[in-house]
C-alpha positions in Angstrom: -8.8 -6.3 17.5 -8.1 -9.4 20.0 -8.8 -11.5 16.8 -6.7 -10.0 14.7 -3.8 -12.3 13.4 -0.3 -11.2 12.8 2.7 -12.4 10.6 3.6 -15.9 12.3 7.4 -16.9 11.3 6.6 -20.4 12.6 3.6 -20.6 10.1 3.2 -21.3 6.4 4.6 -18.3 4.1 3.3 -18.1 0.5 5.8 -16.3 -1.8 4.7 -14.5 -5.0 6.4 -12.4 -6.9 6.1 -10.3 -9.7 8.9 -7.8 -10.0 9.1 -7.5 -6.2 8.7 -10.3 -3.7 5.4 -10.8 -1.6 5.1 -12.7 1.2 1.6 -13.8 2.2 -0.3 -15.8 5.3 -3.9 -16.6 4.9 -6.1 -14.4 7.2 -3.0 -11.8 8.0 -3.1 -7.5 8.2 -1.4 -6.4 5.7 0.1 -2.8 5.0 0.0 -2.0 1.0 1.0 0.9 -0.7 0.3 1.2 -4.4 0.8 4.2 -6.8 0.2 6.1 -10.2 2.4 5.4 -12.8 3.8 8.9 -13.1 4.1 9.0 -8.9 7.9 8.2 -8.9 10.4 9.9 -12.1 12.0 7.3 -13.8 15.4 8.8 -12.8 15.1 7.9 -9.3 12.9 4.8 -10.0 16.2 3.5 -11.7 18.9 4.4 -9.3 16.4 3.1 -6.2 16.2 -0.4 -8.3 20.0 -0.6 -8.7 20.5 0.1 -4.9 18.0 -2.4 -3.9 19.0 -5.3 -6.0 22.5 -4.8 -4.5 21.7 -5.0 -1.7 18.9 -8.1 -2.2 22.2 -10.1 -3.3 23.6 -9.6 -0.3 20.8 -10.4 2.2 18.6 -13.7 1.2 14.9 -14.3 2.2 13.6 -15.6 4.3 14.8 -12.4 6.7 15.0 -11.9 10.1 12.9 -8.8 12.0 16.3 -6.7 12.0 16.8 -7.2 8.7 13.5 -6.4 7.2 13.9 -3.2 9.5 16.8 -2.5 7.4 15.2 -2.9 4.2 12.1 -0.8 5.1 14.7 1.9 6.2 16.7 2.0 3.0 14.1 1.5 0.4 10.9 2.0 1.6 11.2 5.2 3.4 13.1 6.8 -0.1 9.5 5.7 -2.0 7.5 7.0 0.9 9.5 10.4 0.3 9.2 10.5 -3.5 5.8 9.8 -3.3 4.8 12.4 -0.3 7.0 15.1 -2.9 3.7 15.1 -5.1 5.3 14.1 -8.6 3.2 13.3 -11.7 0.1 14.7 -12.3 -2.0 13.8 -9.0 -4.9 13.2 -10.4 -6.4 12.5 -6.9 -6.5 16.0 -6.2 -9.5 15.9 -8.2 -12.7 14.6 -6.4 -14.3 12.8 -8.7 -11.1 10.5 -9.3 -10.3 10.3 -5.3 -14.2 8.9 -5.2 -14.1 6.4 -7.4 -10.9 4.6 -5.2 -12.6 5.5 -1.9 -16.0 3.7 -3.3 -13.9 0.6 -4.6 -12.1 -0.1 -1.5 -15.2 0.1 0.3 -16.8 -2.3 -2.0 -15.5 -5.4 -1.1 -15.1 -4.7 2.8 -16.4 -7.5 5.0 -16.3 -9.6 1.7 -12.7 -9.9 0.1 -11.3 -8.2 2.8 -11.8 -6.1 6.1 -10.6 -2.9 6.0 -9.3 -1.0 9.0 -7.6 2.0 7.5 -6.6 3.6 4.4 -5.7 7.0 3.0 -5.7 8.2 -0.8 -3.2 10.7 -1.5 -2.7 12.8 -4.3 -0.7 9.9 -6.2 -0.6 6.8 -4.0 -2.8 4.8 -1.7 -2.3 3.2 1.6 -4.3 0.2 2.8 -4.3 -1.6 6.1 -6.8 -4.4 6.1 -7.2 -8.2 6.9 -7.2 -10.8 3.9 -10.0 -12.6 3.9 -9.2 -16.6 2.8 -9.6 -17.4 -1.1 -8.7 -14.4 -2.2 -4.8 -14.0 -2.3 -3.4 -10.3 -2.5 -2.4 -10.3 -5.9 -5.8 -11.2 -6.8 -7.1 -8.5 -4.4 -5.1 -5.7 -6.1 -5.6 -6.4 -9.5 -9.2 -6.1 -9.0 -8.6 -2.8 -7.0 -6.8 -1.5 -10.3 -8.3 -2.9 -13.1 -11.7 -1.4 -11.8 -10.2 2.2 -10.9 -8.2 2.6 -13.7 -11.0 1.4 -16.2 -13.5 4.0 -14.6 -10.9 7.1 -14.3 -9.4 6.7 -17.7 -13.0 6.8 -19.1 -13.7 9.9 -16.8 -10.8 11.5 -18.0 -11.0 10.5 -21.5 -7.5 8.7 -21.3 -5.8 5.2 -22.1 -2.9 3.6 -21.0 -1.4 2.5 -18.0 -3.1 4.4 -14.6 -1.4 2.5 -11.7 2.4 1.4 -11.4 2.5 -2.1 -12.3 3.5 -3.5 -8.8 2.8 -2.9 -5.2 4.6 -2.8 -1.9 3.3 -4.9 1.1 4.2 -5.8 4.6 2.9 -8.4 6.5 2.0 -6.8 10.1 4.2 -8.4 12.6 2.6 -7.1 15.6 0.4 -4.9 17.6 3.3 -2.4 17.8 3.8 -2.4 14.3 0.2 -2.4 13.9 -0.3 0.5 15.8 2.5 2.0 13.9 0.8 1.5 10.8 -2.5 3.3 11.8 -1.0 6.6 13.2 1.4 6.4 9.4 -1.8 6.7 8.0 -3.4 9.1 9.7 -0.5 11.2 10.1 0.8 10.9 6.2 -1.6 13.9 5.0 0.0 16.2 7.5 3.4 14.8 7.1 3.1 15.4 3.1 1.7 19.3 4.1 -1.6 18.6 2.4 -4.9 20.9 2.9 -7.9 18.8 3.8 -9.5 18.7 0.0 -6.5 17.0 -1.2 -7.2 13.2 0.7 -9.2 10.8 2.3 -8.8 8.9 5.5 -10.5 6.2 6.5 -10.5 4.5 9.9 -12.5 2.0 11.2 -13.4 1.8 14.6 -10.4 -0.5 15.4 -8.2 2.1 14.0 -9.8 5.2 15.6 -9.1 3.2 19.0 -5.5 3.5 18.5 -4.2 7.0 19.7 
């Protein structure tokens, strides 16, 4: 844990954007959420997007730590609440589907990233990891989502988008934030009132050391 690199506001930041902005620093720790395409109803998503767009016009990046906290309290928390409500088909209630995601996340561990912790919920995934140089965030997420979508669609005999196009990510700022991310992952199933058979949690030795 002493070797972990947290967000450094005085170091270079790589900003990429799809429909959401993404900050990147090589070798940093990330908390990422990606979800199934049907996990949030369209009306909720449209209202959220409109409110968020207005807020972003009034709060230009780069943000201070306080402004970033306000953003996540207003917008990330809403997404988390809707995800935990269990909207959509929730295909990760099926052990064969959730196993594909589990194996895919582990496949690049030690190669393209260092896994710290993750939870696979019925309709979304939270992952805490260290990014390795040469594998930017968007490339890593694209490989996870492309492989799992192809495999799960084949398994279910379906076609079309499986995952929501974008993803939510946070550069972990410090040890306190890091510990909170681990606790969030660990407690998310209980918060969503899930039975053990309806989720998978992984914790590395580093994650297990956090109370």
